[in-house]
C-alpha positions as CSV (number, residue, x, y, z in Angstrom):
1,M,68.6,124.4,138.5
2,L,65.4,123.5,140.3
3,F,63.6,120.3,139.5
4,W,59.8,120.2,139.9
5,P,58.5,116.6,139.5
6,R,54.9,117.8,139.3
7,L,55.7,120.0,136.4
8,M,57.2,117.0,134.5
9,E,54.1,114.8,135.2
10,K,52.3,113.7,132.1
11,R,49.1,115.7,131.5
12,Y,46.2,114.0,129.7
13,K,43.7,116.0,127.6
14,A,40.0,115.6,128.1
15,S,39.7,113.8,124.7
16,E,42.4,111.3,125.9
17,V,40.6,110.7,129.2
18,A,37.3,110.2,127.4
19,K,38.8,107.6,125.2
20,I,40.4,105.8,128.1
21,L,37.0,105.7,129.9
22,G,35.1,104.8,126.7
23,V,32.8,107.9,126.7
24,Y,32.4,111.0,124.6
25,K,34.3,114.1,125.7
26,R,31.0,115.9,126.1
27,T,29.9,113.1,128.6
28,L,33.0,113.8,130.7
29,F,32.1,117.6,130.7
30,N,28.5,116.8,131.6
31,W,29.5,114.5,134.5
32,E,31.7,117.4,135.8
33,A,29.0,120.0,135.5
34,E,26.5,117.6,137.3
35,G,29.0,117.1,140.1
36,K,29.3,113.3,139.4
37,I,33.1,113.6,139.0
38,P,35.6,116.2,140.5
39,K,36.4,119.2,138.4
40,A,39.5,118.8,136.2
41,K,42.6,120.9,136.8
42,R,43.0,123.8,134.4
43,D,46.1,124.9,132.5
44,P,46.8,128.5,133.6
45,M,48.0,129.5,130.1
46,N,45.0,128.4,128.0
47,N,42.4,127.3,130.6
48,Y,42.1,123.8,129.0
49,R,41.2,120.9,131.3
50,Y,43.9,118.4,132.0
51,Y,44.2,115.2,134.1
52,T,47.0,113.3,135.7
53,K,47.4,109.5,135.9
54,E,46.1,109.7,139.5
55,D,43.0,111.6,138.3
56,I,42.3,109.0,135.7
57,E,42.6,106.2,138.2
58,R,40.1,108.0,140.5
59,L,37.7,108.6,137.6
60,K,37.8,104.9,136.7
61,K,36.8,104.0,140.3
62,I,34.1,106.7,140.4
63,T,32.6,105.8,137.1
64,G,33.2,102.0,137.1
65,R,34.8,102.3,133.7
66,G,38.2,101.5,132.3
């Protein structure tokens, strides 16, 4: 059996990340569209955005929030 640590990594939904940063989800999407933050990863099955713990830490530094 193969073990893929990255597949087991916790994924955070945009709504969760917005709450962590203290902004609306729409604000997060606007920042992404304006190029203020990097584009989120996308789930290949449903195309929803998702973030990792490392992504969140990077967003905190970029936005000065959290």
